[in-house]
Each structure stands twice: as C-alpha cells, then as structure tokens.
N, C-alpha and C positions, 0 to 999 in steps of 0.2 A: 313541554314546549308546544307540542301539537295541540293540547287543550287550550293553551294560551292563545294560539293563533286562531282557533275556532271562535273563542270568546271575543277577541278583538275584531274579527271579521264581521260577526253578527251585530256587534255594537255599532260598527261603522255603517251598517245597513239601516239602522233604526231611523236615521235622519231622513231616509227616503220613504219611510212608511208613515206618511202623514195623511192618509186617507182611510179612516176606519171602515173595514169591510161591512160592518153592520149598518152604518149610515148610508152606504151606497145602495144597499138593498132597501132600506126604509124609504129612501128618497124616491125610488121608483114606485113604491106602494102608496105614496102620499096622496091622500084624497082631499082632506079638508084644508083650506088655506086660511081659516079663521083662527086656528089655535096652534099652528106649527111654525117653527123657525127653520132656518136653512139646514139645520142638522138632520132634518127629517123626522125628529121626535118632537112631541108637543112641548112647547115652551112652558117652563115652570116659573119664569120670572114675570112678575106683574108688569105688564107693558105700560109705558107712559103714553097715554092717549093724547091726541091733540087737544090743547086747552088745559090739560093738567100740568101742574108744576109741583116740584118737590116742596115740602112744607118749609124747608130752610132756604128756599131759593131767594137770592138777592140780586140786585141789579135792576136795569131798566125793564119796563114792561115789554112783553113780547109784542112785536109789531104784527100787523095783519099779514104782511108779506112773509115774515118768518113763520108765522103759524100756518099759512097756506103751504109753504115749502115743506114744513114738517108733515103736514097732513098728506101731501102727495107722496112723501117717502113712506109714511106709515101705511098708507093704502096699498103700496107696492112692495111691502116688506117681504112677502112670501112669493114674489115672482122669481124669475131666473136670477142666479147670483150676479151675473154681469150687470143686470138692470139695477139690482140692489146696490152694487158697488158704485155705479155711475151716479145714481141718485144720492147715495150717502156721502160720497166724496164731494159732490157739488154742494151739499148742504153744509158740511163742516168747514169747507173752504170759505163759504160766504158768511156763516154764522159760527165761528170757532168757539165763542163763549156762550153759546145758546144753552138754556136750561135743558134742551132736548139732545145736546151733543152726546151725553152718556148713552142714551137709548139708541142713537144712531150708531155709535161705535160698537155697541153690543151686537147689533144686526150685522155690521160690517165684519166683525170677528168671524162669525160663522160663514158669511159669504166668501171671505178670503180663503177660508179653509177649503171650501168646496170648489174654488177656482184655482187651487194649488198655488196660492201666494202666501207661504208660511211666514215670511218676514213681515209682510203687511198685517197678517193675522195677529202675530205677537204684538205688534205696535198698537193695533186697534184694541186688542184685549187689555193691554196695560192701561189705555186711556179709559176704557169702559169700567175697569175696576178702580181707577182713580175716582171716577164719578160715583161709583157704587161698589164698595168692597164686598158686598153681599150678593152680587149678581150671580144667581144660581145657574144661569145658562152659560156664562163665560168662565166661571171658576173651573168646571170640569174640562173645558177645552184647553185652558192654559195649563192645568195640572197634567193633562195627557200629552200636550204638544211639547212643552219646554224640555223635559228630560230627553226626548227623542232628538232634539236639535243640539243638545250639548255633546261636545266631543272633547278629546284630550287637548285639542287646539283652541277650544273656547277660552278666551282670556279670563273670564270670571265664572268658570264652570262651577265652582263650589257655591258661589252666591246664587247662580241660576237654579241649581238643583235644590238648594235650601228654599228658594222662593216657590218652586214647584211643589215641594213637600208642604209648605204652608198653605198653598192653594188647595192641595189635595185634602189635607186635614180639615180646613175650614169648610170646604165643600161637603165633606162627609158629615160634619157636625150640623150644618144647615139642612141638608137633605134628610137626615135622620130625625130632625126636630120639626120638619115641615108638615103642615096640615094640608089635606087635599083641598085644592081650590073648588069652590062651589060649582064652577063652570065645567069641571072635568068629571068623568065617571071614574070609578075606582080602578078599573082595569087599565085605562089609559094613564092614570096617575102613577100606578105601580110600575108600569113599563117604563115611562119616562124617567121616573125616579131611579129605577134600577140601572138604566143605561147610563145615567149621569154618575151614579155611584161607581159603576164599572170603570168609567174613565178616571175617576179620582183614585181608585185602588190601582189602576194601571200606572198612574203617575208615581205612586209610592213604590210599586214593584220595579218599574224600570229604573227609577233613581237608585234603589238598593242594589240592583244588578250592576249598574254602572259604577257603584262605589264598592263592589265586592262583598256586599252583605247578603249573600245568597240565602242564608237561613231565614232572614227576615222577609226576603222577596217572595218566598214560597206561599205563605198564607195570603199575601196581598194579591199576587197574580192569580191565585186560586179563587179569591173573591171576585176578581175582575171577570174571569171566564164564566163563573157561575151566575153572575148577575146579568150579563149581557145575553140578549136573545140570539145574537150572532157574534160569538166571541172572536176577538182579533187573533189571527194565526200567529202574530208576533208574540202575543202573550203566552200562547201554548208553547212556542219554541223557548222563550225565556224561562217558563216554568219547568220545562224539561231540562234545560241547561242547569238551572238552579238545583233541581232534584239530583241530577247527575253529579254535580260538584259537591253535594253534601252526602253522596253515596246512598241516596234514596232511589236505587236503580230501577225497581219495578215501577214506581211512580213516574220516573223519567221516561221510560219507554212508553207508558200510557199517554203522557203528555205529548211526546214527539209524534205518536201515532195520530193524534187529533189533527195535526197540521201537515201530515205527510201525503195526503191524497190530492190536495189542490191548494191554490193560494200562493202568495208571494214567498212563503218560507218552505215550500215543498222540498226543495233540494237540501236545505239545511236540516230539515226535520228528518228526512230519510237518512242523512248522514249521522244525525244524532242517535237514531235507533241502532245503527250498526256500531257506532262508537260505544254506546252503553252496553250492548250485548257483549262486545269484546271485553269491556271492563268487568262485566259480571262474571266472566270466566276465571278471572284472576283476583278479583276484588271481593270484599265482603259487603253485604247489605247493612247499612247503618240501622240500628234500632230506632223506632219512632217514639 
C-alpha cells in the first residue's frame, strides 16, 4: 500500500512538471537568433520563409497584407515568448486559413510551453501537426507533454497516451533518418537531435510508467537521460521507481541519487533511496 501511495503521488506531480530543466538552461545560453526556436535548441524543422508556399497549397493567392503580416511574425519568431504569442495569435485570428498558419502554430507551441500555458500549447501543437504531421520540432514537445498531462481523471486518458506514443515513435523514426541540414555544423545538429530524441523517449517512458509497464519504461527512460545534455530530474525519479518496482535495487538507488541533490524531485528521490535501501535488506535483487 505504501508503494502504491508513493507511485500515485509522483504521477500526480507530473502534470506540474511541464518545464524541462535542460531547456531552461539552454535558453539562458542562447546566442544566435537565426537558427533557434523557443525551446532554446536549434530548430530542425525546415522553416517556411515568407513567400514560400507548400507544393500542395490550394486556395487564393496570398495577399500583400498577409505576406507582410507573416514576414513580421517570421522576423520576430525568436524574440520573447510573449511577443511571439501576441504576434502569432493576431496572425491566425486574421488569417485562420493561411498557408502559413501551420508554421505559426509550430512557433506558438514552443512559445506557450515557455510561458507556462500547457493547454494552449497542446492546442497549438495539434494544429501544427494537422498542417504537417512530420513537424520534427513539435512532435517531441507533444510526445513529452501529453503523458504528463494525463491523469486518472482524464476522460480519454487511453486515447491521449496512445496518441503520445504515436508522436514519440514517429519522432524517433524521423530523427534517426534525418540528414544534417547544410546550414548546421555537426555538433549543433547532434545536440539538437539528441535533445529531441530524449523528449520522445521520455514520452514513451512516462506513458509506460502511467500504465504500469515498468520493465518497458526502464530502457526508454535510460535513453532519455543519456541523450539529454541536462537530463530531466523527473526522468531519473521515474527510472528509479521503475527499477525499484522490478527489483533492480542497485540501479534504483543510482537513479534516485542522480536527482536527490537538487531540483523539483529532490524530496521524492531522497525518499526513494531510503525506501529502496530498506527493501534491499529484506528483498532479493532481480537478475538482469
């Protein structure tokens, strides 16, 4: 019963952890505004420049006013999130059927995340993916965020978690097959790719924890923390919890230790260390 209460408590906290620690650090270190989106990592999505239209675009020709409005948004896309939101919301309100709407929603997804508006972030992300299901900047955000928002009270919890799994797997597939853009150096590409892969694996891992598939969550959460330059403390806690619940006690203590010194999961991780040590006194370590 005690273990069940611990598990339920941390899962209820996940909905509050919608600000990746790594991004907060990266955003402070952001230097170039030419190739980075609001996540603080370089964008891997080919941006739709003013004057460019999708090959399958239909409908009336873009007016000069619409083009000018999108150019203003495009030029300000790396400014403060509040400015991106104000400009983006004004654009889609005036031009809801624009060929540029998908690109605007893509930027809004990240801007809403960093202004702590998760409901609007999910809504914008859905619209961005409706316009382009292969949007490699939005897929990882949605894969990461949706499972953390789902709770036992979510009416369509199963459908939402299934959707997040689909985004995660599709994102991983696209990222692993992606060639380095000519405009990026290899180090920047590798870092951006790994950060986005980390979020996709996080989505898979959190989903499996929430559905009680702890053995499956372990390799996914391990991938997430290994790929990120600044691993999410939540991932370390959930990794430790999954290890503990599958009797990988040594690994559990190591994972809990990673998030016990600082961060939002410090109390839970310290408690996890003590719980696992007590369990090790009477329990057996499962073979790997």
